[in-house]
C-alpha positions in Angstrom: 65.8 146.1 86.3 66.8 142.5 85.9 69.3 141.8 83.1 70.0 138.3 81.8 73.5 137.0 82.4 75.9 136.4 79.5 75.8 133.0 78.1 78.7 130.6 79.0 80.6 129.7 75.9 80.6 126.1 74.6 84.3 125.9 75.0 84.2 126.8 78.7 81.4 124.5 79.5 83.1 121.7 77.5 86.3 122.3 79.5 84.5 122.1 82.8 82.7 118.9 81.8 86.0 117.4 80.7 87.6 118.2 84.0 84.6 116.6 85.8 84.8 113.5 83.7 88.6 113.2 84.3 88.0 113.3 88.1 85.2 110.7 87.8 87.5 108.4 85.6 90.3 108.7 88.1 88.0 107.8 91.0 86.6 104.8 89.1 90.1 103.6 88.2 91.1 103.8 91.8 88.0 101.9 92.9 88.6 99.2 90.4 92.2 98.8 91.4 91.3 98.6 95.0 88.6 96.0 94.3 91.0 93.9 92.3 93.7 94.1 95.0 91.3 93.0 97.6 89.9 90.1 95.5 93.3 88.8 94.5 94.8 89.2 98.0 97.5 91.6 96.9 96.5 94.2 99.4 98.9 95.2 102.2 97.4 98.3 103.6 94.2 96.9 105.0 93.5 95.7 108.5 90.4 93.6 108.7 88.7 92.8 112.1 89.1 89.2 112.9 86.0 87.1 113.1 85.2 86.5 116.7 84.7 82.8 117.7 82.6 81.6 120.5 85.7 80.4 122.5 87.3 83.9 122.8 84.8 85.1 125.4 85.5 82.4 127.9 
C-alpha cells in the first residue's frame, strides 16, 4: 500500500534554496564582471576573430 513520504522540513528546504540562490548570485556577478571588462576594454583573455576585409582574399 502506498504511504506518503515524510514532509521536508522548512529549515532543509530553506537551506537548499539559499544554496541555489548563492550559486545564481555568483554566476550573475561573474557575468556582470565579464561584461564590464569587455565593454571597458580591460579584458586580456579573449581572442576575437578579426573582421575579414575584401582585400584579404586576393
